[in-house]
N, C-alpha and C positions, 0 to 999 in steps of 0.2 A: 504494499499500500504506500503510495506516494503522498506525503503530507507536506504541503506548501504553506509556510507561515510567512506572511508578508512582513517585512521590516521596512521602516521609513524614518527619516530623520525626525526625532521628537517622540518616538514610540515610548509607552510606559512599560518598563521591564516585566513587571509581574504579569501584565496582560498576556504575554506570549510564554513566558517561563513557566507559569503555572500549568497551563494545559500541556506544554511541551513535556513536562515531567511525567505526565500520564501517558501521552500519546507515543512517545519514543519507545515505550515498552511493548507496544503491540506487535504482534507477529509479523515479520517481514516489513516492518516500518522503515521507509526511506524519508528522512526529514530533510526538507530544503528551506533555507532562509532566503526569501526572494525579494529582490528590488530591481530597480532599472538596470543595474549591473552589479556583479560581485564586488565586494569590497566592505570596508568598515562603515558601519551606520551607528550613529550617536543617539543614545536615548535622550529623554527630556530632561534628565538630570544634567546633561552636558558633560558627564563623567564616564558613565559606562559606554563601552564601544562593543558592538556585536558584529561579526562578519556575515554579510549576505554571501551565500554559497553559490547561488544561481541567479540569472537574470529572468525577467518575465519571458523573454523570447525563448529561453532554454527550457521553460516550464509550461508546457501547453496543455497537459492532460493529467493534472493532479487529481488523486482520488478524494482528498480532503483539503480545503482551503480554510485557513484561520487568519483573520484580520484583527490585529490588536488595536487598542485605542491610543490616545496620547494627546498632549496639548496642542499638537500640530495637525490633528485629524482634519479640521476643516480646510486647511490649505491643500492637503493631499486629496481631499474629496472633490477638488476641482481640477485635479491632474487627469487629463483625458487618457493618457496611456495607462494609468492605474485603473480607471473605470472601465476601459476597454478590456483590459486583461481580466478584471473580475467577471465581467459579462461573458466573455469568451470561455473562460475555464468552467464557469458555472453550469454551462450547457452539458457537461459530461461528468461533473463531480458526484461523488456519492453524498457528500456533506459540504455545504458552504456555511462557514461559521464566523462569528465575531465575538470579541470580548470588549466590554466597555464602549467607548465612543467609536470603535471600529465599525458598529453597526451604521454609523453615519455614511461611511464609505459604501457599504452595501446599499444603503437607501439612495445615495447619490447615483449609483449605477443602475437604479431602477428595479432592484431585486425585491424590495420590501414594499412596494406600493400596494396599499390596501391590506396589508398583513400586520399582525401583532408582532412587536419586537421590543426588545429592552436595550438598556445602555446604562452608563453611568448617570446618576440622577441629574448631574448638571447638563447632560446632553440630550435628555428625553424631549424637551421642547423642540430641539432642532429636527428630531425625527418627524414630528408633526408636520413640519414644513414640506416634507417630501411625500405627504400623503399616507404616512405610517401611523398605525395605532399604537402609541407608546405605552408600555407596561412598566409600572414602577414598583410593583410589589411581588415580582417573581425573579429569582436568581437566573433561571433558564427558561427561555421561551422558544418552543418549537413551533415555527410558523408553518410547517408543512412543506412539502415539496423540496426536502432536503436542507432547508435553511433553518439554522438554530443560532440564537443570539444569547449572549450572557450579559449580566449586569456588570457593575464596575470592578475592575482590577482583580480582586481576590475571587470573584465569581468564576474566573477562568479555571480555577483549580476544580471547581465543581463541574464545569463544562467538560474538561478533560476526562474526568471519570465518568460523566454521563455518556460521553461518546465512546470510551472504552467498553462500557457495558453494552452499547448498541452494536459495536463492531466485533467485539470478541467475546461478549457474553458476561454475565454478572459475576461469575466466579473469577474470571480473569481480572475484571475491574476491581473486585474486592482485594484481590491479592496485590494489585498495584496500589491501592489505597493504603494497604498495611505496610508495603515496602516504603512508601512515603511518609508513613506514620501521621497521616492526615486525620486528626482527631481534634477539631478546633474546639478550644475552650478559652475564648478571648478574655483578657483581664478587665475589659470594659464592655459595656452593653450599649454602644453608641454606633453600631455598624450599619444602621439603616436610618433613613430620614424620619421614619415612624417612631424611632426610639430615642434619637438625639434631642438634647435640650436645645432651646433657642439659641443660648450662647454657643454651643458647639456647632450648630448649623451656620451661625454668622462667621465664626472662625474658619470653618471648612470652606465656605463660599468665598 
């Protein structure tokens, strides 16, 4: 299974690292980090650098596509080569997926029109401008037709395990979860807008 994870300048690291940790364990997984051309791509922190391994042109028929989010998502959602690649590969993917504001790129490519989708809470209003029904209270939204979107940042870990379960079966996904020791017990209960205080919301915004 060829897994193409799009990288772009300004991506948020955990958006793709979370699902990558699950997906690279899948049987016969071939992971590609894809951008306009191979080479270093810098995260939104300006510090972390990850190497794109393949270009869009070299990656025409991936089985699974994952688009992460980041502070620069809106900029790349106007990149016609990005949008053309997403549209083209979606025609033959088994799964087309996003984490966080990566769903804005799927929406800009026309893949989410009239569908339910999620994103980071700060990007949900943007989805509506593309004719998408934004969902703010689900970590993973299966829009049907092979398209799945995940909420902000850490939800990518959930998405990776969800996909592993669909692709390789629940037993394999549970083994991957255990290998990652993914048993979240956060020290604070402010991980969703419905739980956070007004002060926390203001600070986060």
